[in-house]
N, C-alpha and C positions, 0 to 999 in steps of 0.2 A: 503494499501498498506507499502510495507516495505522491507526490505534486509531479505536473509537469505541465514545463510549460515551450514557446517558443515562437521564432519569427520566421517566415520565406519570404524573401522579396525579391522581385523576379527579375531589374534591374542589377541586382546586388545591393547585399547589406551596407549600410552607413554606418558609423563610427555608434553612433544616435541609436541604432539598431541593437547595436552587440547587449550597450553598456544595460541598456535597457530592456534584455532577455535577466539581466545579471537581478536587475531589480524588480522583476514579473517574480522571478523565481523564489527572490526572500522575501514577498509579497504572501507567499505561500508556506512558508518558511514550517508553519505547526503542522502542515501535512508527513515534512516530513524531515526527525528533530535527528536522523542520523548521520548524516550529510546531506551536498549537493555537488552538483557537476553540471560540466557546460561542455558542450562542444561545437561547431564550425567549419563552415567552409564559405566561400565567396557570397553564398546564395541562402543558406540555412545559418542557423544558432536556436540549438537545444536546449533546454533549461532543466536539469532534474532534481529533487530534493525528496530522500530515503527516508523513508521505516523502514527499520531490518525486519524481514520476518522469513526469507528463505536464501539458504547459502550466505552467510551475510560477512561474511571475508571475501567476498569473488563478488559480490551482483552488482556493483558500483556501474552507475548510467549518468549519462547514454551513452548507448553503446555501438562502437560501429563494429561494422564484418568488413572487410577488406584489407588491403596496405597501399593500393594504390589510389592516390587521389584520381576524384574526377567517375571513380564506380567505386564507390563504398557506397553501403549501406549504412544509414545511422538509427537507433532508436532511441523513444521516452516510453516511461511503458511505467502506468500504474495498475495494481490489483493485485489477481493472483488467476494462476492456471494449474485447475486444479488436475487436470489430466498433462502434467507437465511430462515428466516422468514415464510416460507409455507413448505417449509424441516424440522423447527424444532417441526414444526406441530403435523407433521406427525410421525416424532423419537420418540415423548410427547406419540401418540399414542401408538406406539411400545416400553413403558416401558422407555424410558432414559429419567435420570435427566439431568437439566440444572443449572449448576452454575450459570454463565456470558447469555449477552444478544450477545453477537459476534458473527461472523460468521464462524469466527476462528473453537468457539466448535461444532458451527455446521458441520465443517466439518472436525474434529475428531470422535464425534458423529458416521459421518456417514461415516465413515471407519469404525468405532468398529463395526459396524451396518450389514454392508455389502460390508467391503472389498472393492479391488480395482475399484471394479465394481460402485459402490458409484459416481463417475467419468460421470456416465451415465445419473444421474440425476442432474447435476449440471448447473446452468444460470453466467457466470460468466467469470470474464478474475482471472487467478489466478496460482498459481505453488506452489505445497508446497511437503515435505518432511516427511514423518512418519518410524520413527523406531520403531519395534516393539519386543519385549524384550525379550521372547518368544519361537521367531517364528528366531531368530533373521535374518530377513529383514529388508533393508530400499526400500523403497517404495517413486520415484518420480515419480513427474506426472505433466502436463503443458495443459492450456485450448485449446479446440478446435483451436481458430487462431494464440493462441501463440504467444499474446498480454503482457502476461509476461515471461520472460524469464527465460533461468536454464542451468548452464552449470554444466559441472564434470569431473571427470576424476577418470578414475577405472585404479592401478598400477596391480592390481592380490591381493596387502595384503591391500589395505583401497580403500575406495570410500570419495575423495572429488568434494563436491558443493557448488555452490554460487549464486547468482543472477547473478550476471558478472566475467568475467574472472580474476578481477584483486584479486578481493576476497581470491581465489584459486590460485593465484602468492601469498600469502603473507605467505602459507608452507611451509616450508624449505624443506619440497624434490623436491621440481617443480622448474625444470629451464625453464628457459624461451625460448624454443627454436623453431624459424622459418625452417622449412622441405621443400620439395620441394613442397610437395600436400600444403600447407599454401603459399606457394608464390603465387602460383598459384593460390589459391581464391582473394588474393591483387590484382595481376595483371591484373587475365584471367573476373574474376567476377563481381569487386566492380563496385558500392558502393553492391550488392546483394552478394549472399552466399547460396553453396548447403548446405538444410536443415540434419539438427545435426551435421555440421562441425563446426570445427572451427576451427583460425585462427595456436595458438599452436600446437607444436609438445605432442598429446596428449588428446589435448581439444575436449570435442563434447559436443552437447546441444541437453534435452530433444525435441525431435520434438513436433512438435503441433499437440496437437487431440491424446497421445499418454502418456501408464505408462509403468515407470520402475522399474521393482524391481529385484534386487540385495542381493543376496546372498550367500555364503561358496562357491557353484558351481557354479557362476557367474550367469551377468545379461539374464532378459526377456525384452521384450517390447513389449507390447501391443498395436494397434488404437483401439481406441476407437471412434474415429469423424475421418473422410475422405468425404471430397465431392462425392456426387453420380449423376449420370446421371437418373434423369426420365423427363419423358414427361413432355409437359408444353401443356394445350388445352386451358385454361382462353381466352378470349378477353381479348381489353385492357381497360375497365371499369374495369372487374374484381380484371385484376392485377393488376391497379393503385387503390382499393378499398382495396384490400390486401399488397400491399407493406407500404400504408399506414397505415395499422392497425396493420402493423410487426414493422414499424419503433415508432409508436405511443407507442404502449408495451414496446419493446426495451428501448427509452428515458426513459421513466416514471420509472422503476428500474434501472435506472444508477442515475437515482435523488434523492437515500437513502442514508442520511448521516446524523450525527451525527456535523457537519460542516459546512459550506460555499460555496456553490455551487456557478459555475459561467458555460461559454459556450467561447468557441470559435466562432468569427463572421465575418469571412470574407469578407460578404457581397456577395457571392455563394451561388449556388441553397441548396449543401447538406449543411454546417454549419447553415444556416440561418433558412431551415427546421428543422434541431435538436434543435434551439436555442429559434427556434417559437412554434413547440411544448413543448420545455420546459417552456416556459413563462405560456402555456394555461392549462400546469400540475400546481393540484393544490397544491400553497403553493411556487412557486416561481415567484410571482407577480415582486415584482423586482431580478429580474436577472439581473446581472454582467455578461459584456460582453467583448468581446478583442479583438482586434489586432495588427498586428506592421507595421511600417510606418517609413522611413529615411527620418532623420532629414537633411541632406544637398541634393544642387539641386547636378547633374550629377550623379545620382543613375542610374547603366541601369536595365529597365524594360523590353526590349529588346531584352533581350542576348542570349533565346533559342526561341524556339516555344514554353515549358511548360509557357514561363510566358510572359503576354499579356501586363496584366494593373495593375495601382495600383488598388491594395482593400481600401485603406481606403475611402476613397467620397463612393463607394459600401458599407462595412459597416455600415457606419453614415448615410447610405438611411433605409437597413434592421435596423438599434436597434431605427431608429424611428418608421421606423412603427411596429413591435412587443414590444416596450414603452420597453423595455430596457435600464439599465445602463451602458451607457457604455464607452469604455477607449483605449486612442490607444497609449501601450510600442512606442515610438520614440526615435530610435536609431543611432546614431554616431558614423562615425569613432573610434572614442575614443573607445569609448565601446566596438566594434568589434577588436583591436585590446586587449582589455585588458582583452576581456574574452574567449578568441581563443584557451592558453594554456590550461583554465580551460575543455573546453570541451574537449579534448581531452583527458583529464586526466581522465574525467567524462564516455569519451568513450570506453578508455581504448586497441585502438586499431587504426590504420590510418579510416577515414572517410570522407569522402563529407563534412567537415569546412562548404562551401559557405551556406546550407542548414540548417546548425545544429546552429552557436550563435548566430543568433538572435530568435531561437527560445527558445533555455533558456533564451536567453532575455526579453524574452512575458513570459516565465513560471515564472523568477525572478519577473516580473511586477505585475501575476498575484496572485502571496505569497504576496509578498509583499500589497497591494492594501488588503487583505484579504481574499481571496477565497484558498480553500485545493484542491479541487475537481472541475472539470473541464472537460463537454463534449463536442464533438467538430463531426468532417466530418469526420473520415480517415476512407479509406475505402468504399466510395460511387463510387469515379473511378476506384474501380478493381469488384463492381457491376457490373456497369450498362455502361460500353464503354467511360472511359470519357477522357481515353490519346488515344492524335492524334495516335501512333503505332498502334491505333485497329485499322485504317483505310489503314497504310503503312507498315505493319509489314512484313518483309520479310520470306523465309519459312524453310529455314537454320540453322535461328540464334536465338536469344533470341528477342523478342519484339520491347527493347529496345536499342537494340547497337544502333541503330540512334543518340538517343538522351545518351547515357549512353556507348561511344566508347571500345571494351577494352585496357589496357594499356598499355599488354604484347609489343608495342613497346617501351614500352621507357629500358626497361628490355635491360642490358648487351647482346653483341650478342649468347659471350657462352651460356645463356640462350635461351631468345628468342628462338637460335634457338633448341631449346631442343626439342623434339616430345612434350613431355606432357604441353610445355606452345602452342607448335603451336596449339594444337588440343583439349587444357582441355575447353575449352568453348562447343566448336562441341558436344563435349564427354556427355557433361553433361547436354544440352542440348538434343543430343539424349537419352538420360536413364534418360530423365521429360518425353517426349513426351510419352515413351512406356508405363506412368504409369498415362494417364491419360482417365477417364473413356469417353462412346461414348454412342452415339444408335444406334442405326442399319436406323432407323428411322430418324434421321439427314440427313438435307441437306448440300452440299457441304461449302455452308455457315454458315451458326450454327455449322458444324464441328470445323471450322477452330475459329467462337467465340469464343466455349470450351476450344481451344486450347491456344488458345492467354487469359478468360480465367483467367483458370486453373494456368498459367505460372503466372503472374501477382500477381494470390495469394501467392503461394507457392512462388515465388523470392520478386517479391517488393514490396508488402506488408509486408512480412516477413519485409525487409529492412525499411519498413514506419515505425512501428508500432513500434523496436530496438531503437529509431531515437527518436523517444514521449516518450519512457518510458527512456531510459535514458536523456535527457535533463528535462523532467519535474522532477523528482527521483532529479536533479542536484537543482532542486529550490524548491522539499520539497510540490510538488503539485500530485495529483495524476491523471493522465489524461483516460477518457474514451470513452470507442468508441462504438457509437451506433449502427454504420454502421456495425460492425462487431457482431453482433448478432449474434452466429454459424445457429437459424432459419429463419431469415435473409436471410444471405448469401448463407443457401442453395435450398433457394427460388429463387433467385436472378440470383444465377450461368445456372437455368435449362428454361429461359428465351431467347427464339428464340430473333437472332439478330432484325428482323428488329419488335421488342417492344422495347431493349433495347436503339435502336434508332428508337422508335417514333415520326412520326413529319421531321425527318431527321436529327437532332440532337442529338449529345451524349447525353445521359441520357436522354434518351427522354422521357422514361417512368416514372422518376423517376418526371420531371420536369411534368407531366403529373398527377403524384399522390401528387406535391405537390399544382397545381396554382393558388388553391383556398387560401390560405396562407399565400402566399408571393405575392407582389408587380410584378406585369408582368417579367416585365427586368430584376429584379432579380429571380426571377425561369426563364428564357430564358436568365438570363448573358453567353455567352459563356465561356466556363474551360477554367482558367489560373491560374497557379498553386502555390505553398509556394511562397511568394516575396523574393527566397536569391538573389536578385538583391543587385548588394553592391555600397554602396559609389565608385567614382572614384580614393578617396582618398587610401581606404579600398582597390583595382584593381593594385593601384598603389602596394604599400605597403607588398602585396605577390614577384612581381615580384623582389621590391628591398630585400629580404628576400631570395625570392633566388640564385640574382644574387651573397650574402653572403655565401653562400652552394655552390655553384659552386667555389667559390675562395679557399674552404678547401676541402686541396683533399685528406683529414683522416675522410672526415664525412662517417660517416658510411653510409649511403644511396649509396654511390659512391661502393661499395660491390655487386650489387646487379642491380641497375639503371644507365645507360647510360649519362656517362656526358654530351655528346655530343646532345642525345637527348632535353634536360633541354638546353644547349647554343640555340640550333636552335630556340627552343618556344622562348626563352627573346630577341633572334633577330629580331625577327618577332612581339613581342611586341614592340621592338623599332621605327619601321614600321605602325605600325597601334595606331591610337591612343585609337579607343576604343577595350577594352576585348573582346576575343575570348571567346566563353562559355568553347569547350574544354577543347582550352590553359592555361584560366584560373582554371579551376579547375586538371589538371594531376600535372601545380605548385602544389598549394595549398598542392594534397594530397602526392605528395612530399616532400615536408618540414613536412611533419604531419607523414609522414614517417617517414623520419631521425627523425626525435624527438621523435616518438616510441620506435625508437629500442637505442636511448641512452636514456629513462627516465627508459627503464625496464631494457636492460641491456637483449638486446635480442641476443642470439646467432645462427647465420644461418652455419646448418647444408646444 
């Protein structure tokens, strides 16, 4: 797990480009605390910051193949290739000579052998850039589910790329500009985004499951993996067995590391299943597991339908059952307040920090206790219909809009009344639905289930994976997600609704598959989301901070947000002792957006 950055200039690098790549890499030093490196030729400069996981002594980057200038391949790579040993054996059989035991060299040699088609053979989470000196071609690639991020800006004269937007912003040629589309993404789609887009003008993302090539003639994008509609004929028992096999294979592959591996453990079926398989897998008999809890009375655990009860008692029971060494990260109000600005800096744009701060503190706790890699249960709700919106989703908008309503009503009237903002979410929804594959044999129930699943994978999981990546990397931890193995995802996506909901409970088929491995009450514990519940004192601090911003008529946020809308929310907070989930999210989001506009010096266009 690392940071990758780079610049390619078709007419040749300037001195400012070379120095900028150094600054770009330094911006993301938190992602790679174990060292940094640089590589350049006349047209390309690559940067890398390393978190050492595999072949600690020899896996330094950027890495180059070939000794003759003008004919070299150079790579900067972020992620883990779980089948790298198998691929190295195949490549050796084809005459390839290896000088390290790193998965980075396997990716580079595979690219040299098979070109961009090498990604068809990869199992893992990754984002990488390869510069081909001879062909004058840059290749950017991202894993099938988009576990690892990769942003870029193409202005025609140069390509700038990085694991996070802030790296690209370190180049002097880039000005942070928020245009109409970016504003719509921030207030009509949040916390989700349309795939491929960035918030700032000119910023794009390599889409999950895509390879992009850039040459003097322009970019070409190829999709190498997507969800495909396939018939599923197996019954309950056979399906449960196959799911168990796929998850066991995925977990086993993701335990490979030359550093200590731990597991997230909330006491729900998802994380407990992963942790139990990890313990049963050879070499992890002393698995460390982790959860998060709040130190103060008054934490509100019923502020939304996503959050039902505390994880800590369930996590302790699960840990006792599987025999892990469990530790809880206890979070106080002071901890939350001290970390909130840093989490905004880490993410690099406004986001729902109520869910981010304690997650960062949990990852920091994990790193401080000695683990550098953790596996978790992210992706199971998307695979097996875990969210409440599967059963109550509107048919004319994104299924999560009941939980995460649009914030377009916060905009100044002259903005919110524009057609682009009034229709942006609906237009995005219609465009997305048009891309969803179906089978002619699907029942109406299965057809709708496919749609909700595809949308949840494409939008909501994308948000969750960005969240896990940013918060874990900020603490120097590599977070792995076994439920996001692309073979498991493809299989699960094609399960009929009645199988996903087997027994009349969310994730029913997963519970059936794992029932003999877990205590019954944990295997059938109802869905309770990540405990974003915050102490009452922290909630009050958000409202107090918002009142201070309302009192500052020159705050940059008022260029786009209606002050009276925030005043109305604050007035409601005085009348009601308990914080409303949506109101609290919106207040915190406005505070984040104001701080982001100031910190990044964003120009609003």
